[in-house]
C-alpha positions in Angstrom: -1.5 -26.6 0.1 -2.2 -22.9 0.4 -0.7 -20.5 -2.1 0.6 -17.0 -1.7 1.6 -14.9 -4.7 3.3 -11.5 -4.3 4.3 -9.1 -7.1 5.7 -5.7 -6.9 4.8 -2.6 -9.0 8.5 -1.9 -9.0 8.7 -4.7 -11.6 5.2 -4.8 -13.3 4.1 -7.5 -15.7 3.0 -4.7 -18.1 3.8 -1.0 -18.3 2.2 1.5 -20.6 3.0 5.1 -20.9 1.6 5.5 -24.4 -1.3 7.6 -23.2 -0.8 11.4 -22.7 -0.4 12.3 -19.0 -0.8 8.7 -17.8 1.4 5.8 -16.7 -0.3 2.4 -16.3 1.5 -0.5 -14.6 -0.1 -3.9 -14.3 0.6 -7.0 -12.2 -1.3 -10.2 -12.3 -1.8 -12.0 -9.0 -3.9 -15.2 -8.9 -6.4 -14.7 -11.6 -6.8 -11.0 -11.0 -5.2 -8.0 -12.8 -4.3 -5.1 -10.5 -3.3 -1.7 -12.1 -1.5 1.2 -10.7 -2.3 4.4 -12.6 -0.3 7.6 -12.2 -2.2 10.5 -13.8 -0.8 14.0 -14.2 -2.6 17.3 -13.8 -4.4 18.0 -17.0 -5.2 14.3 -17.7 -8.8 13.9 -19.0 -10.3 10.7 -20.4 -12.1 12.4 -23.3 -8.9 14.2 -24.3 -6.2 11.5 -23.6 -7.9 8.1 -24.0 -11.0 8.7 -26.1 -9.0 9.1 -29.4 -7.5 5.7 -28.9 -10.6 3.7 -27.9 -13.0 5.6 -30.2 -16.1 5.6 -27.9 -18.1 8.6 -26.8 -17.4 7.8 -23.1 -15.5 5.2 -21.1 -17.4 1.9 -21.4 -15.5 0.2 -18.5 -16.5 -0.3 -14.9 -13.8 0.7 -12.5 -13.2 -0.4 -8.9 -10.3 1.0 -7.0 -8.7 3.0 -4.3 -7.2 6.5 -4.8 -4.0 7.0 -2.9 -3.2 10.7 -3.8 -4.8 13.6 -5.6 -8.4 13.9 -6.8 -10.4 12.8 -9.8 -13.9 13.8 -11.0 -16.1 11.3 -12.9 -19.0 12.6 -14.8 -21.6 10.1 -16.1 -23.4 10.4 -19.4 -26.6 11.2 -17.4 -24.8 14.3 -15.9 -24.1 12.7 -12.5 -20.8 14.1 -11.3 -18.7 12.9 -8.3 -15.2 13.9 -7.1 -13.2 11.3 -5.2 -9.9 11.9 -3.4 -7.1 10.3 -1.6 -8.3 7.7 0.9 -11.5 7.0 -1.1 -12.5 3.6 -2.5 -14.7 3.9 -5.6 -16.8 2.0 -8.1 -17.6 3.8 -11.3 -20.2 2.4 -13.8 -19.6 2.4 -17.6 -20.6 5.6 -19.5 -18.4 8.3 -18.0 -15.7 10.8 -18.5 -13.0 11.5 -15.9 -10.3 14.0 -15.2 -7.7 15.0 -12.7 -8.9 17.8 -10.3 -6.3 20.4 -9.4 -2.6 20.5 -9.8 -1.6 17.4 -7.8 -0.7 14.2 -9.6 -3.1 11.3 -8.9 -2.2 7.7 -8.0 -4.8 5.0 -8.0 -4.9 1.2 -7.7 -7.7 -0.5 -9.7 -8.9 -4.0 -9.3 -11.5 -3.9 -12.1 -11.6 -1.9 -15.3 -9.8 -1.4 -18.5 -7.8 1.6 -19.5 -7.2 2.2 -23.2 -8.4 -1.3 -24.3 
């Protein structure tokens, strides 16, 4: 028998607002974790997440879709890319990231760890 599982971000399985300028909601569907991240202007990984995880750069791979706003990711090798609403993205480990401009950012991620 086929299975369908639906969960709403209105009632996430996990919710974390312990990070400065970020709200992270998680639902688990099937065997996959899906995250909704709401990042405020001024959010920057190296400022807001790095003190918690203690690495020089983000060591997680991220795959997602950005719904609103814009984010810049800068890799340890200096490669820098800005992605914006409507873009799907894959970011390899070894990067910093920050909100670009004064618009809040909303993204949905299907792979990656935030603050773990």
